[in-house]
Backbone as JSON Lines, residues from 0, in Angstrom:
{"i":0,"aa":"M","n":[-49.59,-55.18,-39.2],"ca":[-50.21,-54.06,-38.56],"c":[-49.54,-53.62,-37.34]}
{"i":1,"aa":"P","n":[-49.24,-52.36,-37.36],"ca":[-48.45,-51.94,-36.44],"c":[-48.57,-52.12,-34.87]}
{"i":2,"aa":"A","n":[-48.09,-52.0,-34.28],"ca":[-48.57,-52.4,-32.91],"c":[-49.52,-51.32,-32.25]}
{"i":3,"aa":"T","n":[-49.24,-50.11,-32.38],"ca":[-50.18,-49.15,-31.77],"c":[-51.74,-49.69,-32.74]}
{"i":4,"aa":"E","n":[-51.8,-49.65,-33.8],"ca":[-52.75,-50.21,-34.51],"c":[-53.86,-51.34,-33.65]}
{"i":5,"aa":"L","n":[-52.8,-52.35,-33.26],"ca":[-53.37,-53.53,-32.68],"c":[-53.75,-52.85,-31.27]}
{"i":6,"aa":"W","n":[-52.66,-52.17,-30.74],"ca":[-53.78,-51.82,-29.24],"c":[-55.04,-51.17,-29.21]}
{"i":7,"aa":"R","n":[-55.01,-50.36,-30.27],"ca":[-56.04,-49.26,-30.5],"c":[-57.44,-50.43,-30.89]}
{"i":8,"aa":"A","n":[-57.18,-51.05,-31.73],"ca":[-58.42,-52.49,-31.79],"c":[-58.8,-52.94,-30.47]}
{"i":9,"aa":"K","n":[-57.8,-53.24,-30.09],"ca":[-57.91,-54.47,-28.69],"c":[-58.6,-53.51,-27.65]}
{"i":10,"aa":"L","n":[-58.61,-52.24,-27.68],"ca":[-58.87,-51.51,-26.54],"c":[-60.42,-50.96,-26.82]}
{"i":11,"aa":"A","n":[-60.57,-50.59,-28.36],"ca":[-61.86,-50.59,-28.89],"c":[-62.82,-51.75,-28.49]}
{"i":12,"aa":"K","n":[-62.19,-52.57,-28.98],"ca":[-63.03,-54.03,-28.53],"c":[-63.13,-54.24,-27.32]}
{"i":13,"aa":"E","n":[-62.74,-53.97,-26.25],"ca":[-62.81,-54.5,-25.05],"c":[-63.97,-53.43,-24.48]}
{"i":14,"aa":"F","n":[-63.93,-51.9,-25.3],"ca":[-65.3,-51.35,-24.51],"c":[-66.45,-51.84,-25.11]}
{"i":15,"aa":"T","n":[-66.33,-52.12,-26.06],"ca":[-67.88,-52.68,-26.9],"c":[-68.5,-53.91,-26.37]}
{"i":16,"aa":"M","n":[-67.24,-54.61,-25.79],"ca":[-67.71,-56.03,-25.38],"c":[-68.79,-55.63,-23.88]}
{"i":17,"aa":"V","n":[-69.94,-56.53,-23.78],"ca":[-70.94,-56.25,-23.04],"c":[-71.62,-57.46,-22.37]}
{"i":18,"aa":"E","n":[-71.66,-57.57,-21.52],"ca":[-72.31,-58.6,-20.93],"c":[-73.71,-58.49,-20.61]}
{"i":19,"aa":"N","n":[-74.34,-59.34,-21.62],"ca":[-76.2,-59.68,-21.19],"c":[-76.49,-60.25,-19.95]}
{"i":20,"aa":"K","n":[-77.41,-59.55,-19.27],"ca":[-78.11,-60.16,-17.96],"c":[-79.2,-60.72,-18.41]}
{"i":21,"aa":"I","n":[-79.63,-62.46,-18.06],"ca":[-80.83,-62.83,-17.86],"c":[-81.47,-63.28,-16.18]}
{"i":22,"aa":"T","n":[-82.18,-62.44,-15.67],"ca":[-83.16,-62.86,-14.64],"c":[-84.54,-63.72,-14.87]}
{"i":23,"aa":"I","n":[-84.41,-64.86,-14.41],"ca":[-85.58,-65.86,-14.64],"c":[-86.1,-65.31,-13.51]}
{"i":24,"aa":"I","n":[-87.75,-64.8,-13.49],"ca":[-88.4,-64.76,-12.27],"c":[-89.73,-65.65,-11.99]}
{"i":25,"aa":"N","n":[-89.96,-66.54,-13.08],"ca":[-90.13,-67.98,-12.67],"c":[-90.74,-68.49,-14.48]}
{"i":26,"aa":"K","n":[-91.44,-69.23,-14.45],"ca":[-91.5,-69.94,-15.83],"c":[-92.13,-68.93,-16.87]}
{"i":27,"aa":"N","n":[-93.16,-68.36,-16.35],"ca":[-93.55,-67.31,-17.29],"c":[-92.98,-65.56,-17.75]}
{"i":28,"aa":"E","n":[-91.86,-65.66,-17.18],"ca":[-91.43,-64.1,-16.58],"c":[-89.77,-64.09,-16.25]}
{"i":29,"aa":"I","n":[-89.36,-63.18,-17.58],"ca":[-88.18,-62.98,-17.43],"c":[-87.35,-61.87,-17.37]}
{"i":30,"aa":"E","n":[-86.69,-61.13,-16.94],"ca":[-85.86,-59.75,-17.22],"c":[-84.66,-59.98,-18.19]}
{"i":31,"aa":"V","n":[-84.21,-59.27,-18.57],"ca":[-83.4,-59.22,-19.84],"c":[-82.75,-58.07,-19.91]}
{"i":32,"aa":"E","n":[-81.35,-57.72,-19.81],"ca":[-80.48,-56.82,-19.69],"c":[-79.74,-56.78,-20.88]}
{"i":33,"aa":"A","n":[-79.21,-55.79,-21.97],"ca":[-79.05,-56.17,-23.28],"c":[-78.36,-54.63,-23.91]}
{"i":34,"aa":"K","n":[-77.67,-54.45,-24.55],"ca":[-77.1,-53.41,-25.15],"c":[-78.55,-52.14,-25.12]}
{"i":35,"aa":"T","n":[-79.34,-52.77,-26.29],"ca":[-80.53,-52.32,-26.7],"c":[-81.52,-52.69,-26.11]}
{"i":36,"aa":"A","n":[-82.66,-52.49,-26.21],"ca":[-84.31,-52.77,-25.71],"c":[-84.46,-54.02,-27.08]}
{"i":37,"aa":"Q","n":[-84.44,-53.71,-28.05],"ca":[-84.85,-54.27,-28.98],"c":[-83.76,-55.9,-29.02]}
{"i":38,"aa":"E","n":[-82.62,-55.66,-28.48],"ca":[-81.97,-56.85,-28.5],"c":[-82.24,-57.78,-26.84]}
{"i":39,"aa":"A","n":[-82.54,-57.18,-25.9],"ca":[-83.1,-57.84,-24.86],"c":[-84.19,-58.39,-24.92]}
{"i":40,"aa":"I","n":[-85.43,-58.0,-25.93],"ca":[-86.62,-58.45,-26.1],"c":[-86.45,-59.79,-27.04]}
{"i":41,"aa":"K","n":[-85.73,-59.69,-27.96],"ca":[-84.96,-60.78,-28.68],"c":[-84.51,-61.91,-28.08]}
{"i":42,"aa":"I","n":[-83.78,-61.81,-27.23],"ca":[-82.95,-62.94,-26.09],"c":[-84.14,-63.43,-25.34]}
{"i":43,"aa":"A","n":[-85.08,-62.36,-24.51],"ca":[-86.49,-62.68,-23.7],"c":[-87.17,-63.89,-24.54]}
{"i":44,"aa":"L","n":[-87.95,-63.43,-25.67],"ca":[-88.21,-64.19,-26.39],"c":[-87.8,-65.81,-26.77]}
{"i":45,"aa":"S","n":[-86.71,-65.45,-27.18],"ca":[-85.66,-67.05,-27.65],"c":[-86.04,-67.97,-26.15]}
{"i":46,"aa":"K","n":[-85.41,-67.33,-24.94],"ca":[-85.47,-67.87,-23.76],"c":[-86.72,-68.4,-23.18]}
{"i":47,"aa":"L","n":[-87.77,-67.98,-23.34],"ca":[-89.42,-67.82,-22.87],"c":[-89.59,-69.05,-24.35]}
{"i":48,"aa":"N","n":[-89.33,-69.11,-25.49],"ca":[-89.75,-69.73,-26.76],"c":[-90.83,-69.42,-27.0]}
{"i":49,"aa":"V","n":[-91.37,-68.04,-27.21],"ca":[-92.5,-67.81,-27.49],"c":[-92.4,-66.44,-28.61]}
{"i":50,"aa":"K","n":[-93.9,-66.03,-29.22],"ca":[-93.85,-65.07,-30.14],"c":[-93.67,-63.63,-29.43]}
{"i":51,"aa":"K","n":[-93.71,-62.78,-30.21],"ca":[-94.19,-61.44,-29.52],"c":[-95.43,-61.33,-29.56]}
{"i":52,"aa":"S","n":[-96.52,-61.81,-30.12],"ca":[-97.99,-61.76,-29.93],"c":[-98.24,-62.2,-28.79]}
{"i":53,"aa":"E","n":[-97.39,-63.42,-28.48],"ca":[-98.01,-64.2,-26.85],"c":[-97.54,-63.48,-25.55]}
{"i":54,"aa":"V","n":[-97.07,-62.45,-25.85],"ca":[-96.3,-62.13,-24.58],"c":[-96.68,-60.22,-24.24]}
{"i":55,"aa":"E","n":[-96.61,-59.92,-22.67],"ca":[-96.92,-58.77,-22.68],"c":[-94.9,-58.1,-22.18]}
{"i":56,"aa":"I","n":[-94.83,-57.22,-22.95],"ca":[-93.18,-56.46,-22.77],"c":[-93.41,-55.34,-21.85]}
{"i":57,"aa":"S","n":[-92.52,-55.07,-20.84],"ca":[-92.12,-53.79,-20.42],"c":[-90.88,-53.76,-20.63]}
{"i":58,"aa":"V","n":[-90.54,-51.89,-20.68],"ca":[-89.31,-51.59,-21.14],"c":[-88.74,-50.85,-19.53]}
{"i":59,"aa":"L","n":[-88.3,-51.63,-18.91],"ca":[-87.64,-51.02,-17.4],"c":[-86.69,-49.85,-17.55]}
{"i":60,"aa":"R","n":[-86.03,-50.32,-18.4],"ca":[-84.81,-49.14,-18.56],"c":[-84.37,-49.1,-19.88]}
{"i":61,"aa":"E","n":[-84.11,-47.92,-20.58],"ca":[-83.59,-47.71,-21.94],"c":[-82.2,-47.52,-22.08]}
{"i":62,"aa":"E","n":[-81.31,-48.22,-23.17],"ca":[-79.83,-47.69,-23.13],"c":[-79.63,-46.17,-23.05]}
{"i":63,"aa":"N","n":[-78.25,-46.27,-22.16],"ca":[-77.81,-44.91,-22.19],"c":[-76.54,-44.67,-22.97]}
{"i":64,"aa":"K","n":[-76.54,-43.83,-23.72],"ca":[-75.3,-44.2,-24.49],"c":[-74.02,-43.31,-23.87]}
{"i":65,"aa":"G","n":[-74.52,-42.28,-23.35],"ca":[-72.85,-41.9,-22.29],"c":[-71.88,-41.2,-23.33]}
{"i":66,"aa":"L","n":[-70.91,-41.15,-23.06],"ca":[-69.61,-40.25,-23.52],"c":[-69.79,-40.79,-24.94]}
{"i":67,"aa":"F","n":[-69.42,-39.67,-26.04],"ca":[-68.87,-39.8,-27.19],"c":[-70.23,-40.6,-28.43]}
{"i":68,"aa":"S","n":[-71.45,-40.91,-27.61],"ca":[-72.7,-41.83,-27.85],"c":[-72.43,-43.61,-28.25]}
{"i":69,"aa":"M","n":[-71.62,-43.61,-27.12],"ca":[-70.9,-45.11,-27.51],"c":[-72.16,-46.15,-26.91]}
{"i":70,"aa":"Q","n":[-72.73,-46.61,-27.64],"ca":[-73.89,-47.83,-27.35],"c":[-73.56,-48.58,-26.55]}
{"i":71,"aa":"G","n":[-74.84,-48.8,-25.4],"ca":[-74.55,-49.77,-24.25],"c":[-73.68,-49.31,-23.17]}
{"i":72,"aa":"T","n":[-73.37,-48.02,-22.58],"ca":[-72.69,-48.23,-21.84],"c":[-73.8,-47.81,-20.23]}
{"i":73,"aa":"K","n":[-74.94,-48.2,-20.55],"ca":[-75.65,-48.39,-19.11],"c":[-77.04,-49.31,-20.33]}
{"i":74,"aa":"L","n":[-77.11,-50.39,-20.04],"ca":[-77.69,-51.7,-20.69],"c":[-79.25,-51.5,-20.77]}
{"i":75,"aa":"A","n":[-80.04,-51.54,-21.58],"ca":[-81.52,-51.7,-21.45],"c":[-81.84,-52.87,-20.77]}
{"i":76,"aa":"K","n":[-83.03,-52.27,-20.06],"ca":[-83.57,-53.55,-19.04],"c":[-84.95,-53.98,-19.85]}
{"i":77,"aa":"V","n":[-85.73,-55.03,-19.77],"ca":[-86.92,-55.32,-20.3],"c":[-87.54,-56.52,-19.44]}
{"i":78,"aa":"R","n":[-88.95,-56.28,-19.19],"ca":[-89.43,-57.78,-18.32],"c":[-90.35,-58.24,-19.55]}
{"i":79,"aa":"V","n":[-90.33,-59.58,-19.46],"ca":[-91.39,-60.17,-20.58],"c":[-91.95,-60.95,-19.8]}
{"i":80,"aa":"T","n":[-93.63,-61.1,-19.98],"ca":[-94.33,-61.87,-19.22],"c":[-95.27,-62.65,-20.37]}
{"i":81,"aa":"K","n":[-95.51,-64.02,-20.12],"ca":[-96.31,-64.39,-21.55],"c":[-97.66,-64.21,-20.88]}
{"i":82,"aa":"K","n":[-98.56,-63.77,-21.84],"ca":[-100.05,-63.74,-21.8],"c":[-100.71,-64.63,-21.44]}
{"i":83,"aa":"S","n":[-102.13,-64.89,-20.02],"ca":[-102.64,-65.79,-19.78],"c":[-103.4,-66.67,-20.41]}
């Protein structure tokens, strides 16, 4: 692969790398930021070790696609709380 293609591939990879942020509020509640709301919900369910039917889900922020519709420019944020 020519050097310019390698550089472009590396640059594209750096732009798509996004860190998820997990904030544990308490043992029954968690906030997660991820590229999409669906991804954040999956992460939260996994961390709380529950099914979707056992929680209340609040989407605090949808992802903002930004320039050229690049996904994840601004992360989606959800709060997931176990039902009492």
